[in-house]
mmCIF file of the N, C-alpha and C atoms, coordinates in Angstrom:
data_MODEL
# 
_entry.id   MODEL 
# 
loop_
_atom_site.group_PDB 
_atom_site.id 
_atom_site.type_symbol 
_atom_site.label_atom_id 
_atom_site.label_alt_id 
_atom_site.label_comp_id 
_atom_site.label_asym_id 
_atom_site.label_entity_id 
_atom_site.label_seq_id 
_atom_site.pdbx_PDB_ins_code 
_atom_site.Cartn_x 
_atom_site.Cartn_y 
_atom_site.Cartn_z 
_atom_site.occupancy 
_atom_site.B_iso_or_equiv 
_atom_site.pdbx_formal_charge 
_atom_site.auth_seq_id 
_atom_site.auth_comp_id 
_atom_site.auth_asym_id 
_atom_site.auth_atom_id 
_atom_site.pdbx_PDB_model_num 
ATOM 1   N N  . MET A 1 1  ? 0.809   -1.191 0.000  1.00 0.00 ? 1  MET A N  1 
ATOM 2   C CA . MET A 1 1  ? 0.000   0.000  0.000  1.00 0.00 ? 1  MET A CA 1 
ATOM 3   C C  . MET A 1 1  ? 0.854   1.259  0.000  1.00 0.00 ? 1  MET A C  1 
ATOM 4   N N  . ILE A 1 2  ? 1.924   1.255  0.773  1.00 0.00 ? 2  ILE A N  1 
ATOM 5   C CA . ILE A 1 2  ? 2.748   2.452  0.888  1.00 0.00 ? 2  ILE A CA 1 
ATOM 6   C C  . ILE A 1 2  ? 3.360   2.814  -0.455 1.00 0.00 ? 2  ILE A C  1 
ATOM 7   N N  . GLY A 1 3  ? 3.612   1.837  -1.292 1.00 0.00 ? 3  GLY A N  1 
ATOM 8   C CA . GLY A 1 3  ? 4.188   2.103  -2.602 1.00 0.00 ? 3  GLY A CA 1 
ATOM 9   C C  . GLY A 1 3  ? 3.260   2.886  -3.512 1.00 0.00 ? 3  GLY A C  1 
ATOM 10  N N  . PHE A 1 4  ? 1.971   2.855  -3.265 1.00 0.00 ? 4  PHE A N  1 
ATOM 11  C CA . PHE A 1 4  ? 1.015   3.574  -4.108 1.00 0.00 ? 4  PHE A CA 1 
ATOM 12  C C  . PHE A 1 4  ? 0.818   5.026  -3.676 1.00 0.00 ? 4  PHE A C  1 
ATOM 13  N N  . VAL A 1 5  ? 1.279   5.382  -2.483 1.00 0.00 ? 5  VAL A N  1 
ATOM 14  C CA . VAL A 1 5  ? 1.093   6.741  -1.973 1.00 0.00 ? 5  VAL A CA 1 
ATOM 15  C C  . VAL A 1 5  ? 2.225   7.623  -2.457 1.00 0.00 ? 5  VAL A C  1 
ATOM 16  N N  . GLU A 1 6  ? 1.866   8.800  -2.968 1.00 0.00 ? 6  GLU A N  1 
ATOM 17  C CA . GLU A 1 6  ? 2.875   9.753  -3.422 1.00 0.00 ? 6  GLU A CA 1 
ATOM 18  C C  . GLU A 1 6  ? 2.494   11.134 -2.913 1.00 0.00 ? 6  GLU A C  1 
ATOM 19  N N  . PHE A 1 7  ? 3.408   11.783 -2.169 1.00 0.00 ? 7  PHE A N  1 
ATOM 20  C CA . PHE A 1 7  ? 3.157   13.104 -1.608 1.00 0.00 ? 7  PHE A CA 1 
ATOM 21  C C  . PHE A 1 7  ? 3.682   14.176 -2.545 1.00 0.00 ? 7  PHE A C  1 
ATOM 22  N N  . ASN A 1 8  ? 3.105   15.363 -2.451 1.00 0.00 ? 8  ASN A N  1 
ATOM 23  C CA . ASN A 1 8  ? 3.561   16.496 -3.250 1.00 0.00 ? 8  ASN A CA 1 
ATOM 24  C C  . ASN A 1 8  ? 4.940   16.930 -2.791 1.00 0.00 ? 8  ASN A C  1 
ATOM 25  N N  . GLY A 1 9  ? 5.678   17.566 -3.680 1.00 0.00 ? 9  GLY A N  1 
ATOM 26  C CA . GLY A 1 9  ? 6.995   18.068 -3.337 1.00 0.00 ? 9  GLY A CA 1 
ATOM 27  C C  . GLY A 1 9  ? 6.912   19.077 -2.202 1.00 0.00 ? 9  GLY A C  1 
ATOM 28  N N  . GLY A 1 10 ? 7.830   19.018 -1.254 1.00 0.00 ? 10 GLY A N  1 
ATOM 29  C CA . GLY A 1 10 ? 7.827   19.905 -0.108 1.00 0.00 ? 10 GLY A CA 1 
ATOM 30  C C  . GLY A 1 10 ? 7.049   19.354 1.073  1.00 0.00 ? 10 GLY A C  1 
ATOM 31  N N  . HIS A 1 11 ? 6.266   18.321 0.857  1.00 0.00 ? 11 HIS A N  1 
ATOM 32  C CA . HIS A 1 11 ? 5.475   17.725 1.921  1.00 0.00 ? 11 HIS A CA 1 
ATOM 33  C C  . HIS A 1 11 ? 5.969   16.331 2.298  1.00 0.00 ? 11 HIS A C  1 
ATOM 34  N N  . ARG A 1 12 ? 7.115   15.962 1.790  1.00 0.00 ? 12 ARG A N  1 
ATOM 35  C CA . ARG A 1 12 ? 7.686   14.653 2.092  1.00 0.00 ? 12 ARG A CA 1 
ATOM 36  C C  . ARG A 1 12 ? 8.526   14.731 3.360  1.00 0.00 ? 12 ARG A C  1 
ATOM 37  N N  . TYR A 1 13 ? 8.735   13.607 3.993  1.00 0.00 ? 13 TYR A N  1 
ATOM 38  C CA . TYR A 1 13 ? 9.566   13.536 5.186  1.00 0.00 ? 13 TYR A CA 1 
ATOM 39  C C  . TYR A 1 13 ? 10.996  13.962 4.860  1.00 0.00 ? 13 TYR A C  1 
ATOM 40  N N  . ALA A 1 14 ? 11.456  13.639 3.689  1.00 0.00 ? 14 ALA A N  1 
ATOM 41  C CA . ALA A 1 14 ? 12.828  13.969 3.293  1.00 0.00 ? 14 ALA A CA 1 
ATOM 42  C C  . ALA A 1 14 ? 13.002  15.468 3.063  1.00 0.00 ? 14 ALA A C  1 
ATOM 43  N N  . ASP A 1 15 ? 11.918  16.219 2.864  1.00 0.00 ? 15 ASP A N  1 
ATOM 44  C CA . ASP A 1 15 ? 11.995  17.657 2.600  1.00 0.00 ? 15 ASP A CA 1 
ATOM 45  C C  . ASP A 1 15 ? 12.022  18.493 3.873  1.00 0.00 ? 15 ASP A C  1 
ATOM 46  N N  . PHE A 1 16 ? 12.019  17.868 5.045  1.00 0.00 ? 16 PHE A N  1 
ATOM 47  C CA . PHE A 1 16 ? 11.997  18.584 6.321  1.00 0.00 ? 16 PHE A CA 1 
ATOM 48  C C  . PHE A 1 16 ? 13.292  19.352 6.522  1.00 0.00 ? 16 PHE A C  1 
ATOM 49  N N  . ILE A 1 17 ? 13.172  20.646 6.885  1.00 0.00 ? 17 ILE A N  1 
ATOM 50  C CA . ILE A 1 17 ? 14.330  21.492 7.182  1.00 0.00 ? 17 ILE A CA 1 
ATOM 51  C C  . ILE A 1 17 ? 14.250  21.831 8.668  1.00 0.00 ? 17 ILE A C  1 
ATOM 52  N N  . PRO A 1 18 ? 15.175  21.313 9.489  1.00 0.00 ? 18 PRO A N  1 
ATOM 53  C CA . PRO A 1 18 ? 15.074  21.447 10.945 1.00 0.00 ? 18 PRO A CA 1 
ATOM 54  C C  . PRO A 1 18 ? 14.991  22.886 11.463 1.00 0.00 ? 18 PRO A C  1 
ATOM 55  N N  . GLY A 1 19 ? 15.669  23.834 10.857 1.00 0.00 ? 19 GLY A N  1 
ATOM 56  C CA . GLY A 1 19 ? 15.681  25.198 11.387 1.00 0.00 ? 19 GLY A CA 1 
ATOM 57  C C  . GLY A 1 19 ? 14.456  26.017 11.044 1.00 0.00 ? 19 GLY A C  1 
ATOM 58  N N  . THR A 1 20 ? 13.798  25.721 9.938  1.00 0.00 ? 20 THR A N  1 
ATOM 59  C CA . THR A 1 20 ? 12.705  26.575 9.486  1.00 0.00 ? 20 THR A CA 1 
ATOM 60  C C  . THR A 1 20 ? 11.334  25.930 9.565  1.00 0.00 ? 20 THR A C  1 
ATOM 61  N N  . ASP A 1 21 ? 11.248  24.623 9.424  1.00 0.00 ? 21 ASP A N  1 
ATOM 62  C CA . ASP A 1 21 ? 9.946   23.952 9.450  1.00 0.00 ? 21 ASP A CA 1 
ATOM 63  C C  . ASP A 1 21 ? 9.432   23.822 10.882 1.00 0.00 ? 21 ASP A C  1 
ATOM 64  N N  . LYS A 1 22 ? 8.133   23.964 11.028 1.00 0.00 ? 22 LYS A N  1 
ATOM 65  C CA . LYS A 1 22 ? 7.518   23.832 12.348 1.00 0.00 ? 22 LYS A CA 1 
ATOM 66  C C  . LYS A 1 22 ? 7.332   22.353 12.676 1.00 0.00 ? 22 LYS A C  1 
ATOM 67  N N  . VAL A 1 23 ? 7.505   22.059 13.942 1.00 0.00 ? 23 VAL A N  1 
ATOM 68  C CA . VAL A 1 23 ? 7.309   20.698 14.441 1.00 0.00 ? 23 VAL A CA 1 
ATOM 69  C C  . VAL A 1 23 ? 6.072   20.730 15.331 1.00 0.00 ? 23 VAL A C  1 
ATOM 70  N N  . ALA A 1 24 ? 5.270   19.695 15.269 1.00 0.00 ? 24 ALA A N  1 
ATOM 71  C CA . ALA A 1 24 ? 4.074   19.634 16.109 1.00 0.00 ? 24 ALA A CA 1 
ATOM 72  C C  . ALA A 1 24 ? 4.476   19.747 17.580 1.00 0.00 ? 24 ALA A C  1 
ATOM 73  N N  . GLU A 1 25 ? 3.725   20.551 18.337 1.00 0.00 ? 25 GLU A N  1 
ATOM 74  C CA . GLU A 1 25 ? 4.066   20.765 19.734 1.00 0.00 ? 25 GLU A CA 1 
ATOM 75  C C  . GLU A 1 25 ? 3.652   19.605 20.622 1.00 0.00 ? 25 GLU A C  1 
ATOM 76  N N  . TYR A 1 26 ? 2.800   18.750 20.135 1.00 0.00 ? 26 TYR A N  1 
ATOM 77  C CA . TYR A 1 26 ? 2.409   17.597 20.925 1.00 0.00 ? 26 TYR A CA 1 
ATOM 78  C C  . TYR A 1 26 ? 3.264   16.415 20.479 1.00 0.00 ? 26 TYR A C  1 
ATOM 79  N N  . GLY A 1 27 ? 3.480   15.535 21.365 1.00 0.00 ? 27 GLY A N  1 
ATOM 80  C CA . GLY A 1 27 ? 4.310   14.381 21.053 1.00 0.00 ? 27 GLY A CA 1 
ATOM 81  C C  . GLY A 1 27 ? 3.575   13.093 21.317 1.00 0.00 ? 27 GLY A C  1 
ATOM 82  N N  . ILE A 1 28 ? 4.318   12.046 21.332 1.00 0.00 ? 28 ILE A N  1 
ATOM 83  C CA . ILE A 1 28 ? 3.734   10.730 21.541 1.00 0.00 ? 28 ILE A CA 1 
ATOM 84  C C  . ILE A 1 28 ? 3.133   10.634 22.943 1.00 0.00 ? 28 ILE A C  1 
ATOM 85  N N  . ALA A 1 29 ? 3.714   11.344 23.919 1.00 0.00 ? 29 ALA A N  1 
ATOM 86  C CA . ALA A 1 29 ? 3.180   11.311 25.280 1.00 0.00 ? 29 ALA A CA 1 
ATOM 87  C C  . ALA A 1 29 ? 1.782   11.920 25.328 1.00 0.00 ? 29 ALA A C  1 
ATOM 88  N N  . ALA A 1 30 ? 1.555   13.010 24.598 1.00 0.00 ? 30 ALA A N  1 
ATOM 89  C CA . ALA A 1 30 ? 0.232   13.639 24.572 1.00 0.00 ? 30 ALA A CA 1 
ATOM 90  C C  . ALA A 1 30 ? -0.784  12.731 23.891 1.00 0.00 ? 30 ALA A C  1 
ATOM 91  N N  . LEU A 1 31 ? -0.367  12.058 22.849 1.00 0.00 ? 31 LEU A N  1 
ATOM 92  C CA . LEU A 1 31 ? -1.274  11.138 22.173 1.00 0.00 ? 31 LEU A CA 1 
ATOM 93  C C  . LEU A 1 31 ? -1.648  9.963  23.077 1.00 0.00 ? 31 LEU A C  1 
ATOM 94  N N  . ILE A 1 32 ? -0.675  9.458  23.809 1.00 0.00 ? 32 ILE A N  1 
ATOM 95  C CA . ILE A 1 32 ? -0.938  8.354  24.729 1.00 0.00 ? 32 ILE A CA 1 
ATOM 96  C C  . ILE A 1 32 ? -1.838  8.819  25.874 1.00 0.00 ? 32 ILE A C  1 
ATOM 97  N N  . ALA A 1 33 ? -1.570  10.027 26.409 1.00 0.00 ? 33 ALA A N  1 
ATOM 98  C CA . ALA A 1 33 ? -2.398  10.554 27.499 1.00 0.00 ? 33 ALA A CA 1 
ATOM 99  C C  . ALA A 1 33 ? -3.837  10.748 27.038 1.00 0.00 ? 33 ALA A C  1 
ATOM 100 N N  . GLY A 1 34 ? -4.023  11.226 25.815 1.00 0.00 ? 34 GLY A N  1 
ATOM 101 C CA . GLY A 1 34 ? -5.368  11.405 25.281 1.00 0.00 ? 34 GLY A CA 1 
ATOM 102 C C  . GLY A 1 34 ? -6.108  10.095 25.123 1.00 0.00 ? 34 GLY A C  1 
ATOM 103 N N  . SER A 1 35 ? -5.410  9.086  24.658 1.00 0.00 ? 35 SER A N  1 
ATOM 104 C CA . SER A 1 35 ? -6.069  7.784  24.498 1.00 0.00 ? 35 SER A CA 1 
ATOM 105 C C  . SER A 1 35 ? -6.377  7.153  25.853 1.00 0.00 ? 35 SER A C  1 
ATOM 106 N N  . LEU A 1 36 ? -5.501  7.357  26.834 1.00 0.00 ? 36 LEU A N  1 
ATOM 107 C CA . LEU A 1 36 ? -5.770  6.849  28.179 1.00 0.00 ? 36 LEU A CA 1 
ATOM 108 C C  . LEU A 1 36 ? -6.970  7.557  28.799 1.00 0.00 ? 36 LEU A C  1 
ATOM 109 N N  . ALA A 1 37 ? -7.071  8.875  28.559 1.00 0.00 ? 37 ALA A N  1 
ATOM 110 C CA . ALA A 1 37 ? -8.220  9.629  29.079 1.00 0.00 ? 37 ALA A CA 1 
ATOM 111 C C  . ALA A 1 37 ? -9.509  9.139  28.437 1.00 0.00 ? 37 ALA A C  1 
ATOM 112 N N  . ALA A 1 38 ? -9.447  8.833  27.154 1.00 0.00 ? 38 ALA A N  1 
ATOM 113 C CA . ALA A 1 38 ? -10.638 8.333  26.464 1.00 0.00 ? 38 ALA A CA 1 
ATOM 114 C C  . ALA A 1 38 ? -11.038 6.966  27.017 1.00 0.00 ? 38 ALA A C  1 
ATOM 115 N N  . LYS A 1 39 ? -10.058 6.117  27.268 1.00 0.00 ? 39 LYS A N  1 
ATOM 116 C CA . LYS A 1 39 ? -10.357 4.794  27.808 1.00 0.00 ? 39 LYS A CA 1 
ATOM 117 C C  . LYS A 1 39 ? -10.891 4.875  29.233 1.00 0.00 ? 39 LYS A C  1 
ATOM 118 N N  . ALA A 1 40 ? -10.442 5.865  29.987 1.00 0.00 ? 40 ALA A N  1 
ATOM 119 C CA . ALA A 1 40 ? -10.876 6.005  31.375 1.00 0.00 ? 40 ALA A CA 1 
ATOM 120 C C  . ALA A 1 40 ? -12.259 6.634  31.480 1.00 0.00 ? 40 ALA A C  1 
ATOM 121 N N  . GLY A 1 41 ? -12.782 7.139  30.400 1.00 0.00 ? 41 GLY A N  1 
ATOM 122 C CA . GLY A 1 41 ? -14.124 7.713  30.413 1.00 0.00 ? 41 GLY A CA 1 
ATOM 123 C C  . GLY A 1 41 ? -14.171 9.173  30.811 1.00 0.00 ? 41 GLY A C  1 
ATOM 124 N N  . VAL A 1 42 ? -13.064 9.878  30.695 1.00 0.00 ? 42 VAL A N  1 
ATOM 125 C CA . VAL A 1 42 ? -13.031 11.291 31.066 1.00 0.00 ? 42 VAL A CA 1 
ATOM 126 C C  . VAL A 1 42 ? -13.973 12.097 30.185 1.00 0.00 ? 42 VAL A C  1 
ATOM 127 N N  . PHE A 1 43 ? -14.022 11.778 28.902 1.00 0.00 ? 43 PHE A N  1 
ATOM 128 C CA . PHE A 1 43 ? -14.858 12.542 27.985 1.00 0.00 ? 43 PHE A CA 1 
ATOM 129 C C  . PHE A 1 43 ? -16.342 12.289 28.247 1.00 0.00 ? 43 PHE A C  1 
ATOM 130 N N  . LYS A 1 44 ? -16.696 11.085 28.660 1.00 0.00 ? 44 LYS A N  1 
ATOM 131 C CA . LYS A 1 44 ? -18.084 10.807 29.039 1.00 0.00 ? 44 LYS A CA 1 
ATOM 132 C C  . LYS A 1 44 ? -18.458 11.592 30.289 1.00 0.00 ? 44 LYS A C  1 
ATOM 133 N N  . LEU A 1 45 ? -17.521 11.703 31.205 1.00 0.00 ? 45 LEU A N  1 
ATOM 134 C CA . LEU A 1 45 ? -17.748 12.472 32.426 1.00 0.00 ? 45 LEU A CA 1 
ATOM 135 C C  . LEU A 1 45 ? -17.976 13.946 32.101 1.00 0.00 ? 45 LEU A C  1 
ATOM 136 N N  . LEU A 1 46 ? -17.156 14.501 31.207 1.00 0.00 ? 46 LEU A N  1 
ATOM 137 C CA . LEU A 1 46 ? -17.322 15.897 30.811 1.00 0.00 ? 46 LEU A CA 1 
ATOM 138 C C  . LEU A 1 46 ? -18.652 16.125 30.097 1.00 0.00 ? 46 LEU A C  1 
ATOM 139 N N  . LEU A 1 47 ? -19.039 15.207 29.241 1.00 0.00 ? 47 LEU A N  1 
ATOM 140 C CA . LEU A 1 47 ? -20.321 15.313 28.547 1.00 0.00 ? 47 LEU A CA 1 
ATOM 141 C C  . LEU A 1 47 ? -21.474 15.248 29.547 1.00 0.00 ? 47 LEU A C  1 
ATOM 142 N N  . GLY A 1 48 ? -21.372 14.371 30.528 1.00 0.00 ? 48 GLY A N  1 
ATOM 143 C CA . GLY A 1 48 ? -22.392 14.278 31.571 1.00 0.00 ? 48 GLY A CA 1 
ATOM 144 C C  . GLY A 1 48 ? -22.496 15.567 32.369 1.00 0.00 ? 48 GLY A C  1 
ATOM 145 N N  . ALA A 1 49 ? -21.361 16.191 32.663 1.00 0.00 ? 49 ALA A N  1 
ATOM 146 C CA . ALA A 1 49 ? -21.369 17.460 33.399 1.00 0.00 ? 49 ALA A CA 1 
ATOM 147 C C  . ALA A 1 49 ? -22.014 18.559 32.570 1.00 0.00 ? 49 ALA A C  1 
ATOM 148 N N  . LEU A 1 50 ? -21.717 18.584 31.273 1.00 0.00 ? 50 LEU A N  1 
ATOM 149 C CA . LEU A 1 50 ? -22.341 19.583 30.399 1.00 0.00 ? 50 LEU A CA 1 
ATOM 150 C C  . LEU A 1 50 ? -23.847 19.397 30.330 1.00 0.00 ? 50 LEU A C  1 
ATOM 151 N N  . LEU A 1 51 ? -24.293 18.161 30.243 1.00 0.00 ? 51 LEU A N  1 
ATOM 152 C CA . LEU A 1 51 ? -25.732 17.901 30.201 1.00 0.00 ? 51 LEU A CA 1 
ATOM 153 C C  . LEU A 1 51 ? -26.403 18.281 31.516 1.00 0.00 ? 51 LEU A C  1 
ATOM 154 N N  . ALA A 1 52 ? -25.720 18.059 32.624 1.00 0.00 ? 52 ALA A N  1 
ATOM 155 C CA . ALA A 1 52 ? -26.284 18.410 33.927 1.00 0.00 ? 52 ALA A CA 1 
ATOM 156 C C  . ALA A 1 52 ? -26.374 19.921 34.106 1.00 0.00 ? 52 ALA A C  1 
ATOM 157 N N  . LEU A 1 53 ? -25.460 20.640 33.521 1.00 0.00 ? 53 LEU A N  1 
ATOM 158 C CA . LEU A 1 53 ? -25.421 22.097 33.676 1.00 0.00 ? 53 LEU A CA 1 
ATOM 159 C C  . LEU A 1 53 ? -26.013 22.846 32.486 1.00 0.00 ? 53 LEU A C  1 
ATOM 160 N N  . LYS A 1 54 ? -26.798 22.166 31.659 1.00 0.00 ? 54 LYS A N  1 
ATOM 161 C CA . LYS A 1 54 ? -27.277 22.790 30.427 1.00 0.00 ? 54 LYS A CA 1 
ATOM 162 C C  . LYS A 1 54 ? -28.140 24.025 30.694 1.00 0.00 ? 54 LYS A C  1 
ATOM 163 N N  . LYS A 1 55 ? -28.960 24.008 31.742 1.00 0.00 ? 55 LYS A N  1 
ATOM 164 C CA . LYS A 1 55 ? -29.785 25.180 32.035 1.00 0.00 ? 55 LYS A CA 1 
ATOM 165 C C  . LYS A 1 55 ? -28.913 26.367 32.424 1.00 0.00 ? 55 LYS A C  1 
ATOM 166 N N  . LEU A 1 56 ? -27.907 26.123 33.231 1.00 0.00 ? 56 LEU A N  1 
ATOM 167 C CA . LEU A 1 56 ? -27.001 27.191 33.622 1.00 0.00 ? 56 LEU A CA 1 
ATOM 168 C C  . LEU A 1 56 ? -26.251 27.747 32.418 1.00 0.00 ? 56 LEU A C  1 
ATOM 169 N N  . ILE A 1 57 ? -25.833 26.863 31.521 1.00 0.00 ? 57 ILE A N  1 
ATOM 170 C CA . ILE A 1 57 ? -25.113 27.295 30.321 1.00 0.00 ? 57 ILE A CA 1 
ATOM 171 C C  . ILE A 1 57 ? -26.013 28.136 29.425 1.00 0.00 ? 57 ILE A C  1 
ATOM 172 N N  . VAL A 1 58 ? -27.278 27.737 29.274 1.00 0.00 ? 58 VAL A N  1 
ATOM 173 C CA . VAL A 1 58 ? -28.220 28.494 28.446 1.00 0.00 ? 58 VAL A CA 1 
ATOM 174 C C  . VAL A 1 58 ? -28.476 29.874 29.052 1.00 0.00 ? 58 VAL A C  1 
ATOM 175 N N  . VAL A 1 59 ? -28.689 29.936 30.359 1.00 0.00 ? 59 VAL A N  1 
ATOM 176 C CA . VAL A 1 59 ? -28.927 31.221 31.022 1.00 0.00 ? 59 VAL A CA 1 
ATOM 177 C C  . VAL A 1 59 ? -27.705 32.127 30.888 1.00 0.00 ? 59 VAL A C  1 
ATOM 178 N N  . ALA A 1 60 ? -26.519 31.586 31.040 1.00 0.00 ? 60 ALA A N  1 
ATOM 179 C CA . ALA A 1 60 ? -25.292 32.364 30.897 1.00 0.00 ? 60 ALA A CA 1 
ATOM 180 C C  . ALA A 1 60 ? -25.142 32.877 29.461 1.00 0.00 ? 60 ALA A C  1 
ATOM 181 N N  . ALA A 1 61 ? -25.467 32.061 28.471 1.00 0.00 ? 61 ALA A N  1 
ATOM 182 C CA . ALA A 1 61 ? -25.366 32.478 27.073 1.00 0.00 ? 61 ALA A CA 1 
ATOM 183 C C  . ALA A 1 61 ? -26.359 33.599 26.772 1.00 0.00 ? 61 ALA A C  1 
ATOM 184 N N  . VAL A 1 62 ? -27.575 33.496 27.308 1.00 0.00 ? 62 VAL A N  1 
ATOM 185 C CA . VAL A 1 62 ? -28.570 34.556 27.100 1.00 0.00 ? 62 VAL A CA 1 
ATOM 186 C C  . VAL A 1 62 ? -28.095 35.847 27.760 1.00 0.00 ? 62 VAL A C  1 
ATOM 187 N N  . GLY A 1 63 ? -27.522 35.753 28.938 1.00 0.00 ? 63 GLY A N  1 
ATOM 188 C CA . GLY A 1 63 ? -26.996 36.933 29.620 1.00 0.00 ? 63 GLY A CA 1 
ATOM 189 C C  . GLY A 1 63 ? -25.872 37.595 28.855 1.00 0.00 ? 63 GLY A C  1 
ATOM 190 N N  . VAL A 1 64 ? -24.975 36.811 28.320 1.00 0.00 ? 64 VAL A N  1 
ATOM 191 C CA . VAL A 1 64 ? -23.872 37.355 27.527 1.00 0.00 ? 64 VAL A CA 1 
ATOM 192 C C  . VAL A 1 64 ? -24.411 38.009 26.261 1.00 0.00 ? 64 VAL A C  1 
ATOM 193 N N  . ALA A 1 65 ? -25.385 37.384 25.613 1.00 0.00 ? 65 ALA A N  1 
ATOM 194 C CA . ALA A 1 65 ? -25.975 37.950 24.404 1.00 0.00 ? 65 ALA A CA 1 
ATOM 195 C C  . ALA A 1 65 ? -26.668 39.273 24.705 1.00 0.00 ? 65 ALA A C  1 
ATOM 196 N N  . ALA A 1 66 ? -27.395 39.353 25.822 1.00 0.00 ? 66 ALA A N  1 
ATOM 197 C CA . ALA A 1 66 ? -28.065 40.599 26.195 1.00 0.00 ? 66 ALA A CA 1 
ATOM 198 C C  . ALA A 1 66 ? -27.045 41.691 26.499 1.00 0.00 ? 66 ALA A C  1 
ATOM 199 N N  . PHE A 1 67 ? -25.965 41.339 27.175 1.00 0.00 ? 67 PHE A N  1 
ATOM 200 C CA . PHE A 1 67 ? -24.926 42.315 27.475 1.00 0.00 ? 67 PHE A CA 1 
ATOM 201 C C  . PHE A 1 67 ? -24.283 42.847 26.194 1.00 0.00 ? 67 PHE A C  1 
ATOM 202 N N  . LEU A 1 68 ? -23.964 41.944 25.266 1.00 0.00 ? 68 LEU A N  1 
ATOM 203 C CA . LEU A 1 68 ? -23.354 42.379 24.012 1.00 0.00 ? 68 LEU A CA 1 
ATOM 204 C C  . LEU A 1 68 ? -24.317 43.223 23.191 1.00 0.00 ? 68 LEU A C  1 
ATOM 205 N N  . ARG A 1 69 ? -25.592 42.878 23.225 1.00 0.00 ? 69 ARG A N  1 
ATOM 206 C CA . ARG A 1 69 ? -26.586 43.668 22.486 1.00 0.00 ? 69 ARG A CA 1 
ATOM 207 C C  . ARG A 1 69 ? -26.670 45.076 23.064 1.00 0.00 ? 69 ARG A C  1 
ATOM 208 N N  . LYS A 1 70 ? -26.672 45.185 24.383 1.00 0.00 ? 70 LYS A N  1 
ATOM 209 C CA . LYS A 1 70 ? -26.725 46.489 25.032 1.00 0.00 ? 70 LYS A CA 1 
ATOM 210 C C  . LYS A 1 70 ? -25.453 47.278 24.762 1.00 0.00 ? 70 LYS A C  1 
ATOM 211 N N  . LEU A 1 71 ? -24.343 46.598 24.728 1.00 0.00 ? 71 LEU A N  1 
ATOM 212 C CA . LEU A 1 71 ? -23.050 47.253 24.527 1.00 0.00 ? 71 LEU A CA 1 
ATOM 213 C C  . LEU A 1 71 ? -22.919 47.825 23.121 1.00 0.00 ? 71 LEU A C  1 
ATOM 214 N N  . PHE A 1 72 ? -23.423 47.103 22.125 1.00 0.00 ? 72 PHE A N  1 
ATOM 215 C CA . PHE A 1 72 ? -23.240 47.527 20.735 1.00 0.00 ? 72 PHE A CA 1 
ATOM 216 C C  . PHE A 1 72 ? -24.459 48.196 20.130 1.00 0.00 ? 72 PHE A C  1 
ATOM 217 N N  . ARG A 1 73 ? -25.505 48.435 20.918 1.00 0.00 ? 73 ARG A N  1 
ATOM 218 C CA . ARG A 1 73 ? -26.697 49.080 20.385 1.00 0.00 ? 73 ARG A CA 1 
ATOM 219 C C  . ARG A 1 73 ? -26.421 50.552 20.151 1.00 0.00 ? 73 ARG A C  1 
ATOM 220 N N  . ARG A 1 74 ? -26.927 51.092 19.038 1.00 0.00 ? 74 ARG A N  1 
ATOM 221 C CA . ARG A 1 74 ? -26.755 52.505 18.732 1.00 0.00 ? 74 ARG A CA 1 
ATOM 222 C C  . ARG A 1 74 ? -27.771 53.328 19.509 1.00 0.00 ? 74 ARG A C  1 
ATOM 223 N N  . ALA A 1 75 ? -27.336 54.516 19.871 1.00 0.00 ? 75 ALA A N  1 
ATOM 224 C CA . ALA A 1 75 ? -28.241 55.426 20.581 1.00 0.00 ? 75 ALA A CA 1 
ATOM 225 C C  . ALA A 1 75 ? -29.237 55.995 19.586 1.00 0.00 ? 75 ALA A C  1 
ATOM 226 N N  . PRO A 1 76 ? -30.475 56.285 20.004 1.00 0.00 ? 76 PRO A N  1 
ATOM 227 C CA . PRO A 1 76 ? -31.462 56.887 19.090 1.00 0.00 ? 76 PRO A CA 1 
ATOM 228 C C  . PRO A 1 76 ? -30.959 58.239 18.580 1.00 0.00 ? 76 PRO A C  1 
ATOM 229 N N  . ALA A 1 77 ? -31.347 58.596 17.360 1.00 0.00 ? 77 ALA A N  1 
ATOM 230 C CA . ALA A 1 77 ? -30.867 59.825 16.724 1.00 0.00 ? 77 ALA A CA 1 
ATOM 231 C C  . ALA A 1 77 ? -31.368 61.065 17.445 1.00 0.00 ? 77 ALA A C  1 
ATOM 232 N N  . ASP A 1 78 ? -32.557 61.034 18.053 1.00 0.00 ? 78 ASP A N  1 
ATOM 233 C CA . ASP A 1 78 ? -33.104 62.215 18.703 1.00 0.00 ? 78 ASP A CA 1 
ATOM 234 C C  . ASP A 1 78 ? -32.644 62.352 20.160 1.00 0.00 ? 78 ASP A C  1 
ATOM 235 N N  . ALA A 1 79 ? -31.767 61.490 20.624 1.00 0.00 ? 79 ALA A N  1 
ATOM 236 C CA . ALA A 1 79 ? -31.299 61.530 22.022 1.00 0.00 ? 79 ALA A CA 1 
ATOM 237 C C  . ALA A 1 79 ? -30.313 62.660 22.252 1.00 0.00 ? 79 ALA A C  1 
ATOM 238 N N  . SER A 1 80 ? -29.651 63.193 21.216 1.00 0.00 ? 80 SER A N  1 
ATOM 239 C CA . SER A 1 80 ? -28.645 64.214 21.447 1.00 0.00 ? 80 SER A CA 1 
ATOM 240 C C  . SER A 1 80 ? -29.136 65.613 21.318 1.00 0.00 ? 80 SER A C  1 
# 
């Protein structure tokens, strides 16, 4: 299968320039930690917390929207 894959020039592993090319900031340890968190059910726990707090989140979003609307509303033309 690997023999059928062909990458564009500049995107090959051999084209990497250590001083100028960016390297991903996450490493194998971050990938392993993420998979361990997924196996431990951390993401299910977070989803459960979001569902439990959905009313609070909705009220907070409405409050933020009202504040932004008040902040960016134009004053009436006859007010001055």
